[in-house]
N, C-alpha and C positions, 0 to 999 in steps of 0.2 A: 640680803638674807637668801634670796633665790640662788645666787652664785655659790654661797656657802653650802647650801643643800645639794646643788649639782656636783660640787667638788667632793662632798661626802659620798654621794651615790657612785660617782666615777671611781673613787678610791676603793669602795667596797667591791665594785665590779672587778677592778684590777686585781685585788687581793684574792677574790674568788677564782678568777682565771688562773692566777699563779698557783693556788692550792691544787686545783684540778691538774695542772701541768706537772707539778711536783709528784702528785699521787700517781699519775700515769707513768712518769719516769720510774718511780719506785717499783711499780707493778712490772713494767717491762724489764727492769734490771733483775728483779727476783726470778722472772720466768727464764731469762737468759742464763742465770746461775743454775737453775734447776735443769735446763737443757744440757749445760756443760757437764753437770754431775751425772746425768743419765747417760751421756755419751761415754764418759769415763767408765761407767759400769758395764756398758755394752762392750767396749774395747777389752776390758778385763775379762769378761765372760768369754769372748772370742779367743783370747790368748790362753785361757785355761782349757778351753775345748781343744785347741790346737795341740797343746802339750799333752793332754790325755790321749788324743789320737796318735801322737808320735810314740807315746809310751806303750800303747796297745800294739803298735806295729813292731815294736821291739827294736 
């Protein structure tokens, strides 16, 4: 009976660690995607500013 309890405790611990790791990966992936989108917006804003500057120069 003691071995069965130990196996259950170890299984629960492993599952908990797995859930935490998956959650951490999801958060990191989401942050990476947000950073990529932000960089695209910055590049677009720079391109627009450059075009506007060139138009003003004539």
